[in-house]
N, C-alpha and C positions, 0 to 999 in steps of 0.2 A: 256710710251706707246704712240705710235703715233696716230694721228687722222686718218691716212690712215688705220691702223690696226682696229680701232674701226668702221670705216665706211665700210670697205670691208672685211677684213680678218676674224674678229670675226663672223659677220653674215654668211659668207660662211662656216665657221667651224660648226656653230650651224645647218645650214640647211643640210649640208652633214652628220654630225654626227647623227642628228635626223632622217634623211631619212635612213641611214644605220641601225640604231637600229630598225626602223619600219620594214625594209626588213628582218632583222634577226629574229624578232619575228614572222613575217609572214611566213618565211621559216620554223621555228620550228613548228608553228601551222599546216601548211600544212603537213610537214613531219610526225608528230606524228599522223596525221589523215589518211595518205595513207598507213602507215604500219598496218598490221592486228593485231598487238599486242600493248599493252599499255605500252610504254617505261617508262613513268614517274612512274606508279605504280610498274613496275618491278624494276626500279632503287631504289625506296623506300624500296622494299623488299630485296635489296642487290644483284640483278641480275647483275653480272659483264658484261655479254655478251651484255645486253641492254645498259649498261653504255658506253661500248666501241663503240658500233655501233652509238649511238646517239652523243657521243662526237666527233667521227670522222666526222659525217655528219655536225655538227655545226662548227667544225674547218675548214673543207673543204669549207663550204660556206663563213665563215669569211675571208678566204684567198682570195677567188674570189671577195667578197664584197670589201675588202680592195683595191684590184687592180682596181675595178670599181671607187672607190673614187680617187685613186692616178692618174689614167690615163684619167679621164674624163675632158672635156674642160669646162663644166658647169653643173649645177644641172640636167637639163633634160637629158643630155648625161649620167650622173651617174645613173639616175633612169632607163634608158633603159638598160644599161649594167648590172645593178643589177638584173633586171627582167630576162634578158637572163641567167645570172649566176644561178639564182634561178631554172629556168627550167632545166638547165643542171645538177645541183646538184640533183634534184629530179629524173632525169633519171639514176643517179648512183644507186639508190635503185632498179629501174626497171631492170637494167643490172645485179645487184647482185642476184635478184630473178630468173632471167633466168639462170645464172651460177650455182646457188645453190637452186634448187627447194624446198629443205627441210628447207631453211632459216627461213620461217615463223613458223616452229616448233622448230628450233634449238635455236633461241634467247630466246623465253620464257622458254625453258628448260635449259637455262644458259650454252649452249655449247659455251664456250669462243672462240674457233677457228672461228666459224661463226661470232660472234660479232666483233672480231678483223679484220677479212677479210672485213666485211661490212664497218667498220670504216676506214680501210686503203684504200679501194676502193674509199670511199667518199673523204677522204683527198687527195688522188692522183688525183682524178677528179677535186678537187678544185685548186690544184696546176697547172694542165694543163689549166683549165679554166682561172685562173689568168694570166698565161703566154700568152695566146692567146688574152688577152685584152690589151696587151702592144704594141699597134700599134704605 
């Protein structure tokens, strides 16, 4: 292991990884609060639609978050792009509610089609979000 790795590489890894985890937990905390149903409780009850929608949202944000880490020039740049990605991913839920007004009833009622659609929309938004960060 080189001294350069210990002096620069490892601290950069720790700061970026720690920041990414903090943003991921922040995203999940905000997301489960803006949805009018309780995803975690629904998932514990075996609700597949809730699991699909939350999983898609988390994966979509992780893809955008990974792009923020990979394409940033330093930690502040990564933090800014991670915040932008967070807002865009939350907008995916708002868009889904506009497209499917009954979504807030469908997911708690375990209508899998709505859960998969929301998860796929979130995942797709994350992919686009990530691609647009690769300046």
